[in-house]
C-alpha positions as CSV (number, residue, x, y, z in Angstrom):
1,M,13.0,-10.6,19.3
2,R,13.3,-11.9,22.8
3,R,15.6,-9.1,23.8
4,A,13.3,-6.6,22.2
5,H,10.4,-7.9,24.2
6,E,12.2,-7.0,27.4
7,S,12.2,-3.3,26.5
8,D,9.5,-2.7,24.0
9,A,5.7,-3.0,24.0
10,A,5.5,-4.0,20.4
11,V,8.1,-5.8,18.3
12,V,8.2,-5.3,14.5
13,V,10.3,-7.7,12.5
14,S,11.5,-6.7,9.0
15,I,12.2,-9.6,6.6
16,Y,13.6,-8.5,3.3
17,V,16.3,-9.7,1.0
18,N,17.6,-6.3,-0.2
19,P,18.7,-6.4,-3.8
20,T,20.7,-3.1,-3.7
21,Q,23.3,-4.6,-1.3
22,F,24.2,-7.5,-3.6
23,G,26.8,-7.1,-6.4
24,P,26.1,-8.3,-9.9
25,K,28.1,-11.5,-9.4
26,E,26.8,-12.2,-5.9
27,D,24.2,-14.7,-4.7
28,F,21.0,-12.5,-4.7
29,T,19.0,-15.0,-6.8
30,K,19.8,-18.0,-4.7
31,Y,20.0,-16.3,-1.3
32,P,17.9,-18.3,1.2
33,R,14.3,-17.1,1.4
34,T,12.2,-18.9,4.1
35,L,9.4,-16.5,4.7
36,E,6.8,-19.0,5.9
37,A,9.2,-20.6,8.5
38,D,10.4,-17.1,9.5
39,C,6.8,-16.0,10.1
40,Q,6.2,-19.1,12.3
41,I,9.1,-18.1,14.4
42,C,7.9,-14.5,14.7
43,E,4.5,-15.7,15.7
44,R,6.0,-18.1,18.3
45,E,8.1,-15.3,19.7
46,G,5.2,-12.9,19.9
47,A,6.1,-10.4,17.3
48,A,3.4,-7.8,16.8
49,V,4.1,-7.2,13.1
50,V,6.1,-8.8,10.4
51,F,7.0,-6.3,7.6
52,A,8.0,-8.4,4.5
53,P,7.7,-5.9,1.6
54,A,8.0,-6.6,-2.1
55,D,10.7,-4.9,-4.1
56,N,8.2,-2.5,-5.6
57,E,7.2,-1.3,-2.1
58,M,10.7,-0.5,-1.1
59,Y,11.8,0.8,-4.5
60,P,8.7,2.1,-6.2
61,D,10.5,3.9,-9.0
62,G,11.8,0.9,-10.7
63,Q,14.1,-2.2,-10.7
64,P,16.5,-1.7,-7.8
65,R,19.0,-4.3,-8.7
66,L,22.5,-2.9,-8.4
67,R,24.4,-3.2,-11.6
68,G,28.0,-2.2,-11.2
69,R,27.9,1.1,-9.4
70,G,24.4,2.3,-9.0
71,Q,23.1,1.9,-12.6
72,S,19.4,1.6,-11.7
73,A,16.2,3.7,-11.6
74,I,16.9,4.9,-8.0
75,S,18.0,8.5,-7.8
76,T,18.3,8.9,-4.0
77,W,20.9,6.9,-2.0
78,V,22.3,7.0,1.5
79,E,26.0,6.9,0.7
80,E,28.6,4.8,2.5
81,L,30.4,6.3,5.5
82,E,34.1,6.4,6.3
83,V,33.7,3.3,8.5
84,A,32.3,1.4,5.4
85,K,35.3,2.0,3.1
86,R,37.5,-0.9,4.1
87,L,37.1,-4.6,4.6
88,E,33.6,-5.6,3.3
89,G,33.2,-2.3,1.7
90,E,36.4,-2.6,-0.3
91,R,35.5,-6.1,-1.5
92,R,31.9,-5.6,-2.1
93,P,31.6,-2.2,-3.9
94,G,28.2,-0.6,-3.3
95,H,27.2,-3.1,-0.6
96,F,27.0,-0.6,2.3
97,R,25.3,2.0,0.1
98,G,22.5,-0.5,-0.4
99,V,22.5,-1.4,3.3
100,C,22.3,2.2,4.5
101,T,19.6,3.1,1.9
102,V,17.3,0.2,2.8
103,V,17.8,0.6,6.6
104,A,17.1,4.3,6.3
105,K,13.9,3.4,4.5
106,L,12.9,0.8,7.1
107,F,13.6,3.3,9.9
108,N,11.4,5.9,8.1
109,I,8.5,3.4,7.6
110,V,8.5,1.7,11.0
111,Q,9.8,4.6,13.1
112,P,11.1,2.4,16.0
113,D,12.4,3.5,19.3
114,R,15.1,0.8,19.2
115,A,16.5,-1.3,16.5
116,Y,18.4,-4.6,17.1
117,F,21.4,-5.7,15.1
118,G,23.6,-8.7,15.5
119,Q,27.3,-8.4,16.1
120,K,28.1,-11.1,13.6
121,D,28.0,-8.5,10.8
122,Y,30.2,-6.2,12.9
123,Q,31.1,-3.7,10.2
124,Q,27.4,-3.4,9.3
125,L,26.5,-2.7,12.9
126,K,29.1,0.1,13.1
127,V,27.9,1.5,9.8
128,I,24.3,1.6,11.0
129,Q,25.2,3.1,14.4
130,R,27.1,5.9,12.6
131,M,24.4,6.5,10.1
132,A,21.8,6.8,12.8
133,R,23.9,9.3,14.6
134,D,24.9,11.3,11.6
135,L,21.3,11.5,10.2
136,C,19.9,12.3,13.7
137,Y,17.6,9.3,13.9
138,P,16.0,9.2,17.4
139,I,16.6,5.5,17.5
140,E,18.8,3.5,19.9
141,I,20.8,0.9,18.0
142,V,21.1,-2.2,20.2
143,A,24.0,-4.6,19.5
144,M,23.2,-8.2,20.1
145,P,25.9,-10.9,20.6
146,T,26.6,-13.4,17.9
147,V,24.7,-16.7,18.2
148,R,26.9,-19.8,17.5
149,E,26.5,-23.5,16.9
150,V,28.2,-25.9,19.3
151,G,31.5,-25.8,17.4
152,G,31.6,-22.1,17.3
153,L,30.3,-21.5,13.7
154,A,28.3,-18.2,13.7
155,L,24.7,-18.6,12.6
156,S,24.2,-17.2,9.2
157,S,21.7,-17.7,6.3
158,R,24.6,-18.6,4.1
159,N,25.4,-21.6,6.3
160,R,22.7,-23.4,4.3
161,Y,25.1,-23.5,1.4
162,L,27.6,-25.6,3.4
163,S,27.7,-29.4,3.1
164,E,27.8,-31.4,6.4
165,L,31.6,-31.6,6.1
166,E,32.0,-28.0,5.2
167,R,30.0,-27.0,8.3
168,V,32.6,-28.7,10.4
169,Q,35.5,-27.2,8.5
170,A,33.9,-23.7,8.7
171,T,34.6,-23.7,12.5
172,V,38.1,-22.7,11.4
173,L,37.0,-19.1,11.4
174,W,36.1,-19.3,15.1
175,K,39.3,-21.2,15.9
176,S,41.3,-18.5,14.1
177,L,39.7,-15.7,16.1
178,N,40.3,-17.5,19.3
179,T,44.0,-18.0,18.4
180,A,44.3,-14.2,18.1
181,R,42.6,-13.7,21.4
182,G,44.8,-16.3,23.1
183,L,47.9,-14.5,21.8
184,F,46.7,-11.2,23.0
185,I,45.8,-12.5,26.4
186,S,49.3,-13.9,26.7
187,G,50.8,-10.5,26.0
188,E,51.2,-10.3,22.2
189,C,50.3,-6.7,21.0
190,N,51.7,-6.8,17.5
191,P,48.7,-6.9,15.1
192,K,50.7,-8.4,12.3
193,R,51.7,-11.3,14.4
194,L,48.1,-11.9,15.4
195,Q,47.0,-11.6,11.8
196,T,49.7,-14.0,10.7
197,A,48.6,-16.5,13.3
198,M,45.0,-16.3,12.2
199,A,46.0,-16.9,8.6
200,K,48.0,-20.0,9.5
201,V,45.0,-21.5,11.3
202,V,42.9,-21.0,8.1
203,A,45.6,-22.3,5.8
204,A,45.6,-25.6,7.7
205,V,42.2,-26.4,6.4
206,P,42.4,-27.4,2.7
207,S,38.9,-26.4,1.8
208,A,39.3,-22.9,3.4
209,C,40.7,-19.9,1.6
210,L,41.3,-16.7,3.6
211,D,40.0,-13.4,2.3
212,Y,41.2,-11.2,5.1
213,A,42.2,-11.4,8.8
214,E,42.7,-8.1,10.5
215,V,42.8,-6.5,14.0
216,V,41.2,-3.1,14.0
217,D,39.9,-0.3,16.2
218,G,36.5,-1.3,17.5
219,E,34.8,1.9,16.5
220,T,36.6,3.3,13.4
221,L,37.6,-0.2,12.0
222,E,41.0,1.3,11.1
223,P,44.2,-0.7,11.5
224,V,46.0,-0.4,14.8
225,S,49.7,-0.2,15.4
226,A,49.5,-1.9,18.8
227,V,46.6,-4.1,20.0
228,E,44.6,-2.9,22.9
229,D,41.5,-3.9,24.9
230,G,38.4,-3.1,22.8
231,N,40.1,-3.8,19.4
232,V,38.3,-6.4,17.2
233,A,39.7,-9.3,15.2
234,L,37.8,-9.6,11.9
235,I,38.0,-12.5,9.5
236,A,36.5,-13.4,6.1
237,A,37.1,-16.7,4.4
238,F,35.7,-19.0,1.8
239,V,34.9,-22.6,2.8
240,G,34.4,-24.4,-0.4
241,K,32.4,-21.8,-2.5
242,T,30.7,-20.1,0.5
243,R,32.1,-16.9,1.8
244,L,31.7,-16.4,5.6
245,I,32.6,-13.6,8.0
246,D,33.1,-13.5,11.7
247,N,34.7,-11.4,14.5
248,L,35.7,-11.4,18.1
249,A,36.4,-8.5,20.5
250,L,39.8,-8.7,22.1
């Protein structure tokens, strides 16, 4: 919101827990919903409009909940792109189709000049940038840096699931990413060695369980044979029962 105010006369904030990007076994029902507190922040930061629609506003043709692979009343989807196939897309089938569909709807409703997305969800950012380009949206997608707590934990709604001890342990994702960056700065260009080093950092924390640790091309998110400037280290891991993601540009 603060960055938007620097460039835009009116700031519109969308607040919506989108059911179509959650799988049937994911945390849609318990996902944090703090609308009153969110609106207070928006008012404090001078947002002109808060758009917090109900499901029947965004999906007027029926129950939008994704069951398996699109078994719902919705008949029109914005399908996943090539950049969405791997990583989160592979582990969360249908997730990016839900993301693309709802963001396309929000773009059509609000018709912004610019839209601001955090880099914490790096793959989502790249998916939205590509969708906006492919569908000829006259919208500038502005990437915003990840905001972190003192220990490096990336801010996320799902951090609310963590116990006090788990919040400390969750900084292992940031430590793992920095290990990869340190190796790269020292001259290591073998992606497998960086990924192995990242995995070892996570393995040292008993409550943490690695999902993936990869070094990829910063635009295509495809694996690289040799690490270069502009590549991105991506990580997903469970801390206790909470799945967290993070990334760091190399």
